[in-house]
N, C-alpha and C positions, 0 to 999 in steps of 0.2 A: 557628402562629399566636401572636400575644401577646395573651393573655386577662387580662382583669381581672375577678376573682372578689369580689364584694361579699358580705360575709358569710362570709369564708374561714375563719373559724374555728370555726365551727358544724359540726354533723354533716353536712348536706347540702354546704356549702361546702368544708370541708376534704376530704371524701372525693372530691369532684369535683376540687378542685385536685390531689390525688395522682395521680387517675386520669387526667387531662388531662396531666400532666406525664409520667406512664409511657408515654404515647402521643405524645410528642413536641412537645408545646406549651409555650412559656413563659408561665409564670403568676405574675401578681402579686396578693396578697391585699391586701383591703381590710377594716378592722375598726377598731374604736374604740380596742382595746389591742393592744400587741405580741403575736405568738403565743406561748403558754409550753410547746406540745407540741414535743418533741424531733422529731417527722416534718414539723413546719412550720418549723423554724428557718432553713433555708436559702432559704426562699421569700423574694422581694423583697416588701416589705411596705409598705403606707401607712396610716398612722393617720388614720382619718377616720370621719365619721359621715354617711351617706347623706343625713340630714335636713337638712344644713349646706348650703345654696346655695353658699356661698364656696369649697367644695373641687373644684368642677366644673373651673375652669380649671387647677388644679394637677395633677389625677390622670387626666384622660380622654383626652388628647391621645395619639397614637401606638399606640393599641391596635388589635388586628384584631377583638375580640371582647368583648362584655361578658356575664357570667354573674351575675346578681343573686339571690343566696340568702339574703337579709335580710327585712325587714319584721317588724311587730310583732304578738304577740298579748298574751293576758291575763297571761303572766309579766311583761310589761314596763310593765305599766300603773301608773303612779304612784299612790299612795293618796291623793293630794290632787288628782288630776285626773280630771274627767268622763269616763266610758268613752267617748261618742259624739265629743267633741271629740278627744280623743286619737288615736283610731284615725282620725278625719278627717284630722289633721294628718299623722301620721306614715305612713299608708298610703294613703289616698286621694288626697292632695296630693304629699307628699314623693316617693312612687315615680315617679309619671309625670313629675314635674318632673326628676328624675335622669336618666330615659330621655330626655327632652327635650335635656338637657344632652349625654349621651352622642351624640345625633345631631347636634347643633350642632358637636361635637368631631370628627366625621367618623368615628366607630366604624361600620363598615358592618354588623354584625350583632350580634343580642342576644337572651338567653335569659332570661325571668324565670320563677322558681320561686314558683308560686301554691299555692292551696289548693283542693281539689275541692269544698267547701262550695258556691259559686255554680252550680255545675253539677249537682251531686246532689240537692241540696236547696235550689232556686232560692227558694223560699217564705220561706228564712230572710233573704234580703237584706234585705226589709223589717224584720223582726222583731230580728235581730241586728247590733248596732253593726260587731263585727269582721268578719262575713261580707259586711255592706254595703261595708265599707271595702276588703276584698280584691278584691271584685267591681268597684268603682269604678276601683280601682288598675289592674286587668287590663284593663279596657275603655279606660281612658286612654292606658296605654302601647301597646297594640295598635293603637290608632288613629293613632299615629305611625308605623306601617309605611309604607315607601315604596320605590321601586327602589334607593334609596341606603342605606337603613335597614331592613334585614330582621330583623323582631322577632317571637318568637313566646312562648307561655308554656306551661310544663307544670305543670297543675295536679294536685297529689298528695294523696294520702291520707295516713293514719299511715306515717312513714318511720321505720323501724329499722335500725340497723348499727351498727358499731364502729369507731372510729378509735384508735388506740393512744395511750392517756393521755388521752383526752377523757371530762371527767366527764359522766354522764348521771343525774341524781339520781333521776328518775322512774324509769327502768329499773333502776337499782340497788336502788330501793326494792322494785320488783316481784320481783326474785330473792329478796330477803330475806322477801317475803310469800309466795310460792310455796313457799319452804322452811320456812314455819311458823316462823318466827324474829319476827314482830311479835306479841306477846303481846295478846291479846284480840281479834284480828281473824281469824274464821273464814274457812276457804278456801272461796269461793263466786265464781261467775262472773256479770256482770252478762248481762241479757237483750240480744238483739239482736246486732248485728256489724257491721263495716265492711271495707273493703279496705284492705291493707297492701302496702306496697313496701318493699324494701331500699335501703340507700344504695348499694349495688353496681348496682341496676338503675336509680336515678337518675342515678348518673354516666354510666352508659352512654346513658342517654336524652338527658342534656345533651350529650354528644359527638355524638350523632345530631341532635339538634335544631341544633347550631352548624354541621354539615356539611350537612344536607340539608332542615332544618324549613322548613316552609310559611309565608312572612311573613303576619302577621296572624292565625293561628291559635291558639286555645286548644286545646291538646291535654289530654285526660283521662287522665294516667296511672296507672298502678296495676299490681297483681301478683295477689295472691290473696284472694279473699272469704272470710273467717273470722267465724265467730262468735265472741263473747268467751269462750264456753265452750272452743271450740277453741284460741284464741290463748293462753290461759292453761294449758292442759293441755298444750301444746308447751312452755312455760316448766317446768311441774311435772316433766315428764319429762327436761328438759335439767338440771334439779338433782337428779335422782335420787329424786324424790318423786311417782311417777306417781299420777293422781287421776283419778277421775270425778266432776267437780265438779257440784255443785248449782246451779241458776240462780235467781237473784234479781232481783227487778224493782225493789227499792230502791236508793237511791243507792249506789253502790260506792265504798269508799274510796280505792281504786288509780285509779278513773276517774270522779271527782267531776263533777256537772253543769255545772260551769263551764268544762270542757273539751270538753264533747261538745255541739259546735253545732248538729248536728242533732237534738238531744234525747235524752233517756234511752231506753232499750230499743228504739231505732230499728236497723233491720237497712240497711244500704247496699250493694247488690251490683251490679255492672255489669262489662261486658267493656272493657277499657282500650283507649285508642288506642295503637297502635304503628305499624305500617306502616313508613314511612321512618325512624323513630327507631331501629328495629332494636335495642331492649334486650333482654336476656335476662330471663327470668322463672323462679318456683320456687325462690327462694333464701331464703324465709321461715324454715324451720325451721333453716337452716345460719346464718342470722344469729342468731337466738335461741341457738343454741348457742355461738356466738362471743361473745356478749354475756356469757352465764353464765360460760363460761371466764375472761373477762377480769375479771368481778367476783370470782370466786373467787380 
């Protein structure tokens, strides 16, 4: 298949592009800037922003499938823009519009990488502008499903993984933290925990969704339900600093409240959808070891 990968220079998009190409697909990346990673240099690339309506006629014709691994979160919020209006503009409105343009261009199948929050903590749809925007985006694009446009979403928890050369500042800081290299920050774990999935499992799920995904369905994907204590202790072991971490209910410097849309000290545990997606699981510790090795 000729696959258009929107957000192809981020972790999920880049890993997915490499995986799809290894499995025989012709992948074109879409991102705002040219890829700088060596592993992405020989991919066809289109410099574009999915929020720009004018790119649709130029980029969407002639593809067999669309994978959308973009969307905005708190990291992209401009300091001078209201949170509600920003997420409404770039998620709730722009994402379904992009999928509508893809359908009009004749792309027959599409996969959206969303977030698990609207499904695991639906009460946050009303209270969180970000969760609401992702919910509305997901509902809007899946409403476009038809016999000629098969679209589904993969709503994921925290995704961890490694693409050679890709900077991941949060994970790099986390490696320094568990190594005891950040002065003044004692090693503690937040209370609660969440589900985690690796970029490997996500790439397999993307391939499964393109091949066998049920049109109009929102899949709740994931891998391992881990307490934050266990998760951080995996990192401690990987850096050679094994710990029995104390647990604190205070705001954690590595996991600030601003990125915990379900709330501080919350535990999110569920059995993920898989079935026809046929992605493998059980790779979280291996991914952590790979991340630590790359940071070292």
